[in-house]
C-alpha positions in Angstrom: -13.7 -2.9 -15.8 -11.0 -3.9 -14.0 -7.5 -5.1 -15.2 -6.2 -8.6 -13.5 -2.6 -8.2 -12.5 -0.2 -10.5 -14.1 1.5 -11.3 -11.2 -1.1 -11.6 -8.5 -0.9 -15.6 -8.2 2.2 -16.1 -10.2 4.4 -18.2 -7.7 5.4 -21.7 -9.8 8.0 -22.7 -6.8 5.7 -21.3 -4.0 8.2 -19.6 -2.5 7.6 -16.9 0.2 9.7 -14.4 -0.7 7.7 -14.6 -4.4 4.6 -14.1 -2.4 5.2 -11.4 -0.4 6.2 -9.5 -4.0 3.0 -10.6 -5.5 1.4 -8.7 -2.3 3.4 -5.6 -1.7 6.1 -5.5 -4.4 6.4 -2.7 -6.8 7.3 1.1 -6.5 4.6 2.4 -4.6 2.6 0.0 -2.4 4.8 0.2 0.7 5.3 3.7 0.3 1.4 3.9 0.7 0.8 1.2 3.7 3.2 3.7 5.4 1.6 6.9 4.7 -1.5 5.4 5.2 -0.1 4.5 8.9 1.7 7.3 9.2 -2.1 9.1 8.9 -2.1 10.5 5.4 -5.9 8.3 5.1 -7.6 10.6 2.8 -6.5 10.1 -1.3 -5.6 13.9 -1.4 -3.3 13.8 1.4 -1.6 10.2 0.2 -1.2 12.3 -2.8 0.6 15.1 -1.3 2.7 12.6 0.9 4.1 10.7 -2.4 3.8 14.0 -4.6 5.7 11.4 -7.3 3.0 9.0 -7.6 0.3 9.4 -10.6 -3.4 10.0 -9.8 -4.1 6.9 -11.5 -1.2 4.9 -10.3 -2.0 5.9 -6.4 -6.3 4.6 -7.3 -5.0 1.3 -8.9 -2.6 1.0 -5.7 -5.1 1.5 -3.2 -7.3 -0.8 -5.1 -5.0 -3.5 -5.1 -4.1 -3.1 -1.6 -7.7 -3.2 -0.6 -8.6 -6.2 -2.9 -5.9 -8.2 -0.8 -7.5 -6.7 2.1 -4.1 -5.3 3.9 -5.6 -2.1 3.7 -9.4 -0.7 4.4 -11.5 2.0 3.1 -14.6 3.9 4.6 -16.8 5.8 3.1 -18.7 8.3 5.3 -22.2 9.0 4.4 -22.0 13.0 4.0 -22.1 15.2 1.2 -19.6 15.6 -0.5 -18.8 11.6 0.4 -15.8 10.7 2.6 -13.6 8.0 2.1 -10.8 7.2 4.4 -8.3 4.3 4.6 -6.4 2.6 7.1 -4.4 -0.7 7.5 -6.4 -3.9 8.4 -5.7 -6.1 11.5 -4.0 -8.4 8.4 -2.2 -5.3 6.6 -0.5 -4.4 10.6 1.6 -7.9 10.7 3.3 -6.0 7.4 4.1 -2.8 9.1 7.0 -4.2 11.3 9.1 -5.3 8.0 8.2 -1.7 6.9 9.8 -0.3 9.9 12.8 -2.5 9.6 12.9 -1.3 5.9 13.4 1.8 6.8 15.9 1.4 9.5 18.3 -0.5 7.0 17.5 2.8 4.8 18.2 5.4 6.8 21.6 3.3 8.2 22.8 2.9 4.5 21.6 6.7 3.6 24.2 7.4 6.2 27.6 6.0 5.0 
């Protein structure tokens, strides 16, 4: 049984920042989106790219991002089955923000 996210629809003041954080906030989602965009499009490669994330947390983040239509999941009819993730058209609208966050982080680390 899937668990319901507590914050998914929490936005009592109809705030754009709150809406954004409900979609991609937290420690891992931006890293998962960035990893998929960088070509780490399979579960095992994402685990290697983000070694600090637990298996269950990665599963949860992928499910939530797919549910929110930010990423797409494609299952290939092979033995064994192969699953690949990609950033959706909608999800690509977040990529410029992630790039800007990365630029800010790199500049700030140089201080």
